All heavy atoms as TSV, in Angstrom:
chain	resi	resn	atom	element	x	y	z
A	1	MET	N	N	106.781	102.733	118.860
A	1	MET	CA	C	107.223	101.546	118.183
A	1	MET	C	C	106.188	100.426	118.405
A	1	MET	O	O	105.851	100.106	119.516
A	1	MET	CB	C	108.575	101.108	118.776
A	1	MET	CG	C	109.033	99.780	118.239
A	1	MET	SD	S	110.548	99.048	118.907
A	1	MET	CE	C	111.281	100.220	119.926
A	2	ALA	N	N	105.696	99.888	117.328
A	2	ALA	CA	C	104.688	98.821	117.416
A	2	ALA	C	C	105.379	97.462	117.442
A	2	ALA	O	O	106.518	97.317	116.953
A	2	ALA	CB	C	103.757	98.901	116.215
A	3	ARG	N	N	104.712	96.517	118.040
A	3	ARG	CA	C	105.208	95.119	118.043
A	3	ARG	C	C	104.024	94.202	118.316
A	3	ARG	O	O	102.978	94.630	118.779
A	3	ARG	CB	C	106.332	94.923	119.065
A	3	ARG	CG	C	105.875	95.007	120.489
A	3	ARG	CD	C	106.995	94.934	121.482
A	3	ARG	NE	N	107.959	93.899	121.119
A	3	ARG	CZ	C	109.129	93.707	121.729
A	3	ARG	NH1	N	109.471	94.505	122.693
A	3	ARG	NH2	N	109.925	92.725	121.372
A	4	ILE	N	N	104.229	92.936	118.029
A	4	ILE	CA	C	103.197	91.941	118.279
A	4	ILE	C	C	103.713	91.015	119.359
A	4	ILE	O	O	104.787	90.427	119.221
A	4	ILE	CB	C	102.849	91.175	116.984
A	4	ILE	CG1	C	102.297	92.091	115.951
A	4	ILE	CG2	C	101.855	90.048	117.306
A	4	ILE	CD1	C	102.047	91.460	114.575
A	5	LEU	N	N	102.929	90.874	120.425
A	5	LEU	CA	C	103.290	89.998	121.529
A	5	LEU	C	C	102.589	88.667	121.323
A	5	LEU	O	O	101.408	88.600	121.028
A	5	LEU	CB	C	102.857	90.605	122.849
A	5	LEU	CG	C	103.464	91.964	123.209
A	5	LEU	CD1	C	102.882	92.475	124.520
A	5	LEU	CD2	C	104.971	91.869	123.288
A	6	VAL	N	N	103.346	87.583	121.487
A	6	VAL	CA	C	102.799	86.226	121.310
A	6	VAL	C	C	103.171	85.412	122.562
A	6	VAL	O	O	104.062	85.766	123.323
A	6	VAL	CB	C	103.346	85.535	120.067
A	6	VAL	CG1	C	102.848	86.244	118.820
A	6	VAL	CG2	C	104.859	85.483	120.063
A	7	GLU	N	N	102.485	84.301	122.744
A	7	GLU	CA	C	102.760	83.402	123.869
A	7	GLU	C	C	104.120	82.772	123.750
A	7	GLU	O	O	104.645	82.617	122.623
A	7	GLU	CB	C	101.679	82.319	123.929
A	7	GLU	CG	C	100.330	82.826	124.338
A	7	GLU	CD	C	99.326	81.695	124.484
A	7	GLU	OE1	O	99.747	80.493	124.498
A	7	GLU	OE2	O	98.150	81.976	124.579
A	8	ARG	N	N	104.671	82.374	124.872
A	8	ARG	CA	C	105.941	81.726	124.892
A	8	ARG	C	C	105.861	80.446	124.017
A	8	ARG	O	O	104.921	79.692	124.092
A	8	ARG	CB	C	106.269	81.293	126.336
A	8	ARG	CG	C	107.670	80.728	126.515
A	8	ARG	CD	C	107.953	80.423	127.964
A	8	ARG	NE	N	107.849	81.598	128.794
A	8	ARG	CZ	C	108.848	82.420	129.089
A	8	ARG	NH1	N	110.053	82.161	128.613
A	8	ARG	NH2	N	108.678	83.438	129.886
A	9	GLY	N	N	106.874	80.272	123.202
A	9	GLY	CA	C	106.933	79.122	122.307
A	9	GLY	C	C	106.369	79.372	120.917
A	9	GLY	O	O	106.601	78.603	120.003
A	10	SER	N	N	105.636	80.469	120.778
A	10	SER	CA	C	105.015	80.771	119.464
A	10	SER	C	C	106.026	81.171	118.416
A	10	SER	O	O	105.827	80.878	117.246
A	10	SER	CB	C	103.977	81.877	119.635
A	10	SER	OG	O	102.907	81.417	120.421
A	11	VAL	N	N	107.114	81.817	118.852
A	11	VAL	CA	C	108.124	82.238	117.851
A	11	VAL	C	C	108.717	80.982	117.179
A	11	VAL	O	O	108.867	80.928	115.952
A	11	VAL	CB	C	109.223	83.066	118.531
A	11	VAL	CG1	C	110.404	83.289	117.578
A	11	VAL	CG2	C	108.667	84.403	118.975
A	12	LYS	N	N	109.012	79.993	117.956
A	12	LYS	CA	C	109.579	78.769	117.396
A	12	LYS	C	C	108.595	78.080	116.460
A	12	LYS	O	O	108.950	77.602	115.381
A	12	LYS	CB	C	110.000	77.824	118.528
A	12	LYS	CG	C	110.693	76.578	118.037
A	12	LYS	CD	C	111.255	75.753	119.204
A	12	LYS	CE	C	112.071	74.598	118.676
A	12	LYS	NZ	N	112.748	73.905	119.747
A	13	LYS	N	N	107.308	78.033	116.890
A	13	LYS	CA	C	106.295	77.399	116.040
A	13	LYS	C	C	106.102	78.162	114.721
A	13	LYS	O	O	105.974	77.532	113.659
A	13	LYS	CB	C	104.973	77.361	116.794
A	13	LYS	CG	C	104.956	76.378	117.954
A	13	LYS	CD	C	103.657	76.438	118.692
A	13	LYS	CE	C	103.716	75.545	119.954
A	13	LYS	NZ	N	102.495	75.638	120.741
A	14	LEU	N	N	106.120	79.489	114.783
A	14	LEU	CA	C	106.003	80.263	113.560
A	14	LEU	C	C	107.216	80.065	112.651
A	14	LEU	O	O	107.078	79.991	111.423
A	14	LEU	CB	C	105.844	81.764	113.890
A	14	LEU	CG	C	104.489	82.154	114.503
A	14	LEU	CD1	C	104.551	83.576	115.066
A	14	LEU	CD2	C	103.393	82.092	113.435
A	15	ALA	N	N	108.398	79.971	113.248
A	15	ALA	CA	C	109.610	79.731	112.463
A	15	ALA	C	C	109.545	78.426	111.710
A	15	ALA	O	O	109.893	78.338	110.541
A	15	ALA	CB	C	110.841	79.788	113.361
A	16	ILE	N	N	109.051	77.387	112.388
A	16	ILE	CA	C	108.906	76.079	111.752
A	16	ILE	C	C	107.841	76.128	110.663
A	16	ILE	O	O	108.071	75.609	109.579
A	16	ILE	CB	C	108.576	75.005	112.814
A	16	ILE	CG1	C	109.774	74.794	113.733
A	16	ILE	CG2	C	108.169	73.678	112.156
A	16	ILE	CD1	C	109.479	73.962	114.959
A	17	LEU	N	N	106.714	76.760	110.939
A	17	LEU	CA	C	105.623	76.855	109.995
A	17	LEU	C	C	106.048	77.541	108.702
A	17	LEU	O	O	105.736	77.085	107.610
A	17	LEU	CB	C	104.441	77.615	110.632
A	17	LEU	CG	C	103.239	77.847	109.722
A	17	LEU	CD1	C	102.563	76.525	109.372
A	17	LEU	CD2	C	102.252	78.765	110.429
A	18	PHE	N	N	106.790	78.642	108.834
A	18	PHE	CA	C	107.176	79.425	107.654
A	18	PHE	C	C	108.580	79.049	107.108
A	18	PHE	O	O	109.058	79.683	106.164
A	18	PHE	CB	C	107.130	80.941	107.970
A	18	PHE	CG	C	105.717	81.425	108.086
A	18	PHE	CD1	C	105.123	81.643	109.332
A	18	PHE	CD2	C	104.967	81.699	106.944
A	18	PHE	CE1	C	103.861	82.114	109.428
A	18	PHE	CE2	C	103.677	82.160	107.060
A	18	PHE	CZ	C	103.106	82.372	108.285
A	19	GLU	N	N	109.212	78.094	107.762
A	19	GLU	CA	C	110.542	77.618	107.352
A	19	GLU	C	C	111.571	78.753	107.307
A	19	GLU	O	O	112.279	78.962	106.320
A	19	GLU	CB	C	110.493	76.884	106.007
A	19	GLU	CG	C	109.612	75.653	106.058
A	19	GLU	CD	C	109.531	74.929	104.735
A	19	GLU	OE1	O	109.933	75.482	103.693
A	19	GLU	OE2	O	109.029	73.772	104.734
A	20	VAL	N	N	111.584	79.534	108.403
A	20	VAL	CA	C	112.535	80.635	108.550
A	20	VAL	C	C	113.180	80.509	109.949
A	20	VAL	O	O	112.753	79.694	110.753
A	20	VAL	CB	C	111.849	82.017	108.394
A	20	VAL	CG1	C	111.280	82.183	106.988
A	20	VAL	CG2	C	110.744	82.200	109.434
A	21	SER	N	N	114.161	81.343	110.202
A	21	SER	CA	C	114.812	81.318	111.512
A	21	SER	C	C	113.942	82.029	112.550
A	21	SER	O	O	113.054	82.831	112.217
A	21	SER	CB	C	116.165	82.007	111.435
A	21	SER	OG	O	116.017	83.405	111.240
A	22	GLU	N	N	114.195	81.737	113.825
A	22	GLU	CA	C	113.471	82.404	114.894
A	22	GLU	C	C	113.774	83.878	114.877
A	22	GLU	O	O	112.902	84.714	115.208
A	22	GLU	CB	C	113.834	81.771	116.257
A	22	GLU	CG	C	113.289	80.366	116.405
A	22	GLU	CD	C	113.616	79.727	117.748
A	22	GLU	OE1	O	113.725	80.467	118.739
A	22	GLU	OE2	O	113.788	78.514	117.773
A	23	GLN	N	N	114.996	84.274	114.498
A	23	GLN	CA	C	115.365	85.693	114.427
A	23	GLN	C	C	114.522	86.427	113.379
A	23	GLN	O	O	114.083	87.545	113.565
A	23	GLN	CB	C	116.848	85.872	114.094
A	23	GLN	CG	C	117.290	87.305	114.140
A	23	GLN	CD	C	117.154	87.914	115.522
A	23	GLN	OE1	O	117.595	87.328	116.512
A	23	GLN	NE2	N	116.558	89.077	115.613
A	24	THR	N	N	114.234	85.737	112.279
A	24	THR	CA	C	113.372	86.307	111.245
A	24	THR	C	C	111.978	86.595	111.775
A	24	THR	O	O	111.384	87.633	111.514
A	24	THR	CB	C	113.291	85.368	109.989
A	24	THR	OG1	O	114.628	85.228	109.471
A	24	THR	CG2	C	112.380	85.897	108.940
A	25	VAL	N	N	111.437	85.655	112.535
A	25	VAL	CA	C	110.123	85.836	113.151
A	25	VAL	C	C	110.156	86.988	114.143
A	25	VAL	O	O	109.252	87.859	114.135
A	25	VAL	CB	C	109.643	84.541	113.853
A	25	VAL	CG1	C	108.343	84.764	114.598
A	25	VAL	CG2	C	109.501	83.424	112.838
A	26	ARG	N	N	111.170	87.042	115.005
A	26	ARG	CA	C	111.279	88.134	115.987
A	26	ARG	C	C	111.330	89.498	115.288
A	26	ARG	O	O	110.674	90.453	115.683
A	26	ARG	CB	C	112.464	87.951	116.900
A	26	ARG	CG	C	112.277	86.861	117.937
A	26	ARG	CD	C	113.362	86.872	118.998
A	26	ARG	NE	N	114.634	86.474	118.459
A	26	ARG	CZ	C	115.094	85.216	118.405
A	26	ARG	NH1	N	114.326	84.221	118.861
A	26	ARG	NH2	N	116.281	84.958	117.919
A	27	ASN	N	N	112.098	89.571	114.205
A	27	ASN	CA	C	112.202	90.822	113.448
A	27	ASN	C	C	110.870	91.214	112.834
A	27	ASN	O	O	110.495	92.389	112.818
A	27	ASN	CB	C	113.276	90.738	112.378
A	27	ASN	CG	C	114.678	90.762	112.928
A	27	ASN	OD1	O	114.909	91.171	114.074
A	27	ASN	ND2	N	115.631	90.306	112.144
A	28	ALA	N	N	110.148	90.237	112.343
A	28	ALA	CA	C	108.821	90.501	111.754
A	28	ALA	C	C	107.864	91.002	112.838
A	28	ALA	O	O	107.125	91.966	112.602
A	28	ALA	CB	C	108.266	89.263	111.085
A	29	LEU	N	N	107.879	90.387	113.992
A	29	LEU	CA	C	106.959	90.757	115.047
A	29	LEU	C	C	107.304	92.129	115.643
A	29	LEU	O	O	106.452	92.789	116.243
A	29	LEU	CB	C	106.949	89.700	116.167
A	29	LEU	CG	C	106.461	88.299	115.732
A	29	LEU	CD1	C	106.527	87.348	116.912
A	29	LEU	CD2	C	105.075	88.372	115.142
A	30	ARG	N	N	108.540	92.564	115.509
A	30	ARG	CA	C	108.956	93.886	115.946
A	30	ARG	C	C	108.882	94.936	114.882
A	30	ARG	O	O	109.305	96.061	115.065
A	30	ARG	CB	C	110.387	93.798	116.515
A	30	ARG	CG	C	110.523	92.992	117.762
A	30	ARG	CD	C	111.971	92.925	118.210
A	30	ARG	NE	N	112.072	92.060	119.366
A	30	ARG	CZ	C	113.102	91.288	119.624
A	30	ARG	NH1	N	114.153	91.269	118.849
A	30	ARG	NH2	N	113.116	90.539	120.702
A	31	TYR	N	N	108.370	94.562	113.704
A	31	TYR	CA	C	108.244	95.463	112.550
A	31	TYR	C	C	109.596	96.023	112.125
A	31	TYR	O	O	109.682	97.148	111.606
A	31	TYR	CB	C	107.254	96.579	112.849
A	31	TYR	CG	C	105.815	96.107	112.890
A	31	TYR	CD1	C	105.294	95.571	114.045
A	31	TYR	CD2	C	105.025	96.195	111.758
A	31	TYR	CE1	C	103.972	95.103	114.078
A	31	TYR	CE2	C	103.701	95.744	111.763
A	31	TYR	CZ	C	103.192	95.212	112.947
A	31	TYR	OH	O	101.903	94.734	112.977
A	32	ILE	N	N	110.650	95.221	112.285
A	32	ILE	CA	C	111.978	95.635	111.834
A	32	ILE	C	C	112.124	95.386	110.334
A	32	ILE	O	O	112.764	96.156	109.630
A	32	ILE	CB	C	113.077	94.887	112.627
A	32	ILE	CG1	C	113.048	95.359	114.079
A	32	ILE	CG2	C	114.436	95.094	112.007
A	32	ILE	CD1	C	113.942	94.563	114.996
A	33	THR	N	N	111.481	94.312	109.876
A	33	THR	CA	C	111.559	93.952	108.451
A	33	THR	C	C	110.232	94.213	107.771
A	33	THR	O	O	109.174	94.204	108.407
A	33	THR	CB	C	111.932	92.488	108.301
A	33	THR	OG1	O	111.052	91.665	109.041
A	33	THR	CG2	C	113.371	92.235	108.763
A	34	GLU	N	N	110.287	94.439	106.477
A	34	GLU	CA	C	109.095	94.654	105.644
A	34	GLU	C	C	109.107	93.678	104.500
A	34	GLU	O	O	110.148	93.151	104.132
A	34	GLU	CB	C	109.082	96.092	105.122
A	34	GLU	CG	C	108.992	97.161	106.163
A	34	GLU	CD	C	107.676	97.130	106.912
A	34	GLU	OE1	O	106.643	96.772	106.294
A	34	GLU	OE2	O	107.660	97.466	108.099
A	35	GLY	N	N	107.949	93.435	103.925
A	35	GLY	CA	C	107.873	92.545	102.796
A	35	GLY	C	C	106.740	91.552	102.941
A	35	GLY	O	O	105.961	91.594	103.893
A	36	GLU	N	N	106.674	90.651	101.980
A	36	GLU	CA	C	105.581	89.663	101.967
A	36	GLU	C	C	105.690	88.666	103.093
A	36	GLU	O	O	104.693	88.412	103.804
A	36	GLU	CB	C	105.577	88.926	100.623
A	36	GLU	CG	C	104.444	87.936	100.498
A	36	GLU	CD	C	104.474	87.203	99.168
A	36	GLU	OE1	O	104.915	87.777	98.168
A	36	GLU	OE2	O	103.997	86.036	99.133
A	37	MET	N	N	106.863	88.095	103.308
A	37	MET	CA	C	107.004	87.077	104.371
A	37	MET	C	C	106.760	87.656	105.761
A	37	MET	O	O	106.008	87.098	106.528
A	37	MET	CB	C	108.380	86.423	104.282
A	37	MET	CG	C	108.577	85.344	105.333
A	37	MET	SD	S	107.461	83.951	105.205
A	37	MET	CE	C	108.081	83.155	103.738
A	38	PRO	N	N	107.388	88.794	106.125
A	38	PRO	CA	C	107.108	89.361	107.436
A	38	PRO	C	C	105.626	89.693	107.649
A	38	PRO	O	O	105.072	89.499	108.740
A	38	PRO	CB	C	107.964	90.643	107.491
A	38	PRO	CG	C	109.074	90.360	106.539
A	38	PRO	CD	C	108.463	89.533	105.427
A	39	GLU	N	N	104.954	90.151	106.591
A	39	GLU	CA	C	103.533	90.429	106.693
A	39	GLU	C	C	102.727	89.167	106.928
A	39	GLU	O	O	101.822	89.175	107.761
A	39	GLU	CB	C	103.037	91.134	105.410
A	39	GLU	CG	C	101.659	91.669	105.521
A	39	GLU	CD	C	101.460	92.707	106.627
A	39	GLU	OE1	O	102.373	93.517	106.869
A	39	GLU	OE2	O	100.380	92.710	107.230
A	40	ARG	N	N	103.081	88.083	106.274
A	40	ARG	CA	C	102.409	86.816	106.473
A	40	ARG	C	C	102.609	86.320	107.889
A	40	ARG	O	O	101.701	85.788	108.540
A	40	ARG	CB	C	102.882	85.795	105.465
A	40	ARG	CG	C	102.381	86.052	104.060
A	40	ARG	CD	C	102.965	85.125	103.036
A	40	ARG	NE	N	102.760	83.745	103.367
A	40	ARG	CZ	C	103.541	82.717	102.972
A	40	ARG	NH1	N	104.543	82.949	102.209
A	40	ARG	NH2	N	103.234	81.479	103.320
A	41	ILE	N	N	103.842	86.472	108.397
A	41	ILE	CA	C	104.150	86.065	109.776
A	41	ILE	C	C	103.319	86.869	110.748
A	41	ILE	O	O	102.738	86.310	111.728
A	41	ILE	CB	C	105.673	86.211	110.072
A	41	ILE	CG1	C	106.478	85.212	109.226
A	41	ILE	CG2	C	105.957	86.041	111.549
A	41	ILE	CD1	C	107.975	85.438	109.208
A	42	ARG	N	N	103.233	88.178	110.579
A	42	ARG	CA	C	102.455	89.034	111.463
A	42	ARG	C	C	100.963	88.669	111.439
A	42	ARG	O	O	100.343	88.589	112.495
A	42	ARG	CB	C	102.655	90.502	111.115
A	42	ARG	CG	C	104.035	91.019	111.450
A	42	ARG	CD	C	104.140	92.520	111.307
A	42	ARG	NE	N	104.290	92.940	109.956
A	42	ARG	CZ	C	105.460	93.187	109.328
A	42	ARG	NH1	N	106.592	93.033	109.999
A	42	ARG	NH2	N	105.497	93.591	108.095
A	43	GLU	N	N	100.442	88.436	110.241
A	43	GLU	CA	C	99.016	88.048	110.129
A	43	GLU	C	C	98.724	86.754	110.877
A	43	GLU	O	O	97.739	86.618	111.587
A	43	GLU	CB	C	98.639	87.905	108.665
A	43	GLU	CG	C	98.544	89.225	107.928
A	43	GLU	CD	C	98.299	89.056	106.428
A	43	GLU	OE1	O	98.140	87.895	105.967
A	43	GLU	OE2	O	98.254	90.098	105.736
A	44	LYS	N	N	99.606	85.759	110.710
A	44	LYS	CA	C	99.424	84.491	111.378
A	44	LYS	C	C	99.537	84.632	112.907
A	44	LYS	O	O	98.776	84.060	113.663
A	44	LYS	CB	C	100.462	83.449	110.882
A	44	LYS	CG	C	100.316	82.087	111.498
A	44	LYS	CD	C	98.989	81.472	111.143
A	44	LYS	CE	C	98.937	80.042	111.673
A	44	LYS	NZ	N	97.631	79.431	111.446
A	45	ALA	N	N	100.480	85.446	113.361
A	45	ALA	CA	C	100.656	85.675	114.783
A	45	ALA	C	C	99.407	86.335	115.383
A	45	ALA	O	O	98.959	85.922	116.463
A	45	ALA	CB	C	101.872	86.556	115.034
A	46	LEU	N	N	98.846	87.303	114.677
A	46	LEU	CA	C	97.657	87.961	115.176
A	46	LEU	C	C	96.447	87.042	115.167
A	46	LEU	O	O	95.649	87.048	116.105
A	46	LEU	CB	C	97.349	89.212	114.343
A	46	LEU	CG	C	98.311	90.373	114.579
A	46	LEU	CD1	C	98.057	91.469	113.536
A	46	LEU	CD2	C	98.218	90.962	115.972
A	47	SER	N	N	96.325	86.215	114.143
A	47	SER	CA	C	95.172	85.291	114.067
A	47	SER	C	C	95.292	84.142	115.057
A	47	SER	O	O	94.314	83.493	115.367
A	47	SER	CB	C	95.015	84.757	112.652
A	47	SER	OG	O	96.067	83.878	112.306
A	48	SER	N	N	96.518	83.946	115.573
A	48	SER	CA	C	96.746	82.871	116.550
A	48	SER	C	C	96.752	83.381	117.973
A	48	SER	O	O	97.242	82.696	118.897
A	48	SER	CB	C	98.093	82.188	116.264
A	48	SER	OG	O	98.075	81.618	114.977
A	49	GLY	N	N	96.260	84.594	118.191
A	49	GLY	CA	C	96.135	85.096	119.556
A	49	GLY	C	C	97.162	86.155	119.943
A	49	GLY	O	O	97.151	86.644	121.060
A	50	GLY	N	N	98.002	86.554	119.021
A	50	GLY	CA	C	98.987	87.605	119.316
A	50	GLY	C	C	98.290	88.959	119.466
A	50	GLY	O	O	97.176	89.149	118.980
A	51	VAL	N	N	98.942	89.849	120.179
A	51	VAL	CA	C	98.350	91.159	120.452
A	51	VAL	C	C	99.297	92.251	119.964
A	51	VAL	O	O	100.487	92.267	120.324
A	51	VAL	CB	C	98.094	91.347	121.975
A	51	VAL	CG1	C	97.542	92.717	122.280
A	51	VAL	CG2	C	97.178	90.238	122.496
A	52	LYS	N	N	98.786	93.168	119.165
A	52	LYS	CA	C	99.588	94.280	118.669
A	52	LYS	C	C	99.617	95.363	119.752
A	52	LYS	O	O	98.567	95.754	120.272
A	52	LYS	CB	C	99.000	94.823	117.388
A	52	LYS	CG	C	99.871	95.874	116.727
A	52	LYS	CD	C	99.311	96.251	115.381
A	52	LYS	CE	C	100.197	97.260	114.677
A	52	LYS	NZ	N	99.695	97.599	113.352
A	53	THR	N	N	100.792	95.823	120.047
A	53	THR	CA	C	100.965	96.870	121.067
A	53	THR	C	C	101.730	98.032	120.459
A	53	THR	O	O	102.398	97.899	119.438
A	53	THR	CB	C	101.750	96.346	122.299
A	53	THR	OG1	O	103.060	96.034	121.889
A	53	THR	CG2	C	101.069	95.170	122.914
A	54	ARG	N	N	101.652	99.160	121.119
A	54	ARG	CA	C	102.407	100.324	120.713
A	54	ARG	C	C	102.970	100.930	121.974
A	54	ARG	O	O	102.229	101.280	122.883
A	54	ARG	CB	C	101.501	101.320	119.982
A	54	ARG	CG	C	102.261	102.539	119.544
A	54	ARG	CD	C	101.477	103.340	118.515
A	54	ARG	NE	N	102.153	104.547	118.162
A	54	ARG	CZ	C	103.102	104.608	117.238
A	54	ARG	NH1	N	103.465	103.519	116.587
A	54	ARG	NH2	N	103.696	105.766	116.978
A	55	ARG	N	N	104.279	101.042	121.987
A	55	ARG	CA	C	104.955	101.618	123.173
A	55	ARG	C	C	105.427	103.020	122.819
A	55	ARG	O	O	106.107	103.225	121.833
A	55	ARG	CB	C	106.152	100.788	123.605
A	55	ARG	CG	C	105.763	99.406	124.031
A	55	ARG	CD	C	106.855	98.637	124.657
A	55	ARG	NE	N	108.121	98.788	123.960
A	55	ARG	CZ	C	109.216	98.116	124.288
A	55	ARG	NH1	N	109.194	97.261	125.271
A	55	ARG	NH2	N	110.317	98.319	123.606
A	56	ASN	N	N	105.085	103.975	123.636
A	56	ASN	CA	C	105.515	105.349	123.447
A	56	ASN	C	C	106.534	105.699	124.518
A	56	ASN	O	O	106.296	105.434	125.700
A	56	ASN	CB	C	104.334	106.310	123.532
A	56	ASN	CG	C	103.355	106.122	122.392
A	56	ASN	OD1	O	103.763	105.858	121.267
A	56	ASN	ND2	N	102.099	106.238	122.695
A	57	PHE	N	N	107.629	106.249	124.096
A	57	PHE	CA	C	108.664	106.653	125.030
A	57	PHE	C	C	108.711	108.171	125.143
A	57	PHE	O	O	108.614	108.845	124.133
A	57	PHE	CB	C	110.041	106.140	124.560
A	57	PHE	CG	C	110.123	104.642	124.536
A	57	PHE	CD1	C	109.980	103.954	123.364
A	57	PHE	CD2	C	110.373	103.948	125.702
A	57	PHE	CE1	C	110.057	102.571	123.338
A	57	PHE	CE2	C	110.459	102.567	125.696
A	57	PHE	CZ	C	110.291	101.885	124.494
A	58	GLN	N	N	108.822	108.676	126.342
A	58	GLN	CA	C	108.927	110.106	126.522
A	58	GLN	C	C	110.359	110.427	126.911
A	58	GLN	O	O	110.962	109.760	127.767
A	58	GLN	CB	C	107.989	110.571	127.632
A	58	GLN	CG	C	106.522	110.411	127.251
A	58	GLN	CD	C	105.626	110.929	128.368
A	58	GLN	OE1	O	106.078	111.280	129.451
A	58	GLN	NE2	N	104.344	110.953	128.097
A	59	ILE	N	N	110.871	111.479	126.296
A	59	ILE	CA	C	112.268	111.885	126.584
A	59	ILE	C	C	112.234	113.227	127.276
A	59	ILE	O	O	111.487	114.078	127.009
A	59	ILE	CB	C	113.089	111.988	125.300
A	59	ILE	CG1	C	113.155	110.614	124.651
A	59	ILE	CG2	C	114.471	112.494	125.577
A	59	ILE	CD1	C	113.851	110.595	123.299
């Protein structure tokens, strides 16, 4: 599962910038949602210092 990690407070700043809820930003950063807006949020998060990670779980 991929996700983008951002600094504390960045979710709120991104929500204000894109005029969406903080939950919308969290969903975009966790790749739960797809579409134009989540993609724009992810691009901005990465260009602002966010780091894309991939977590692998073993069962």
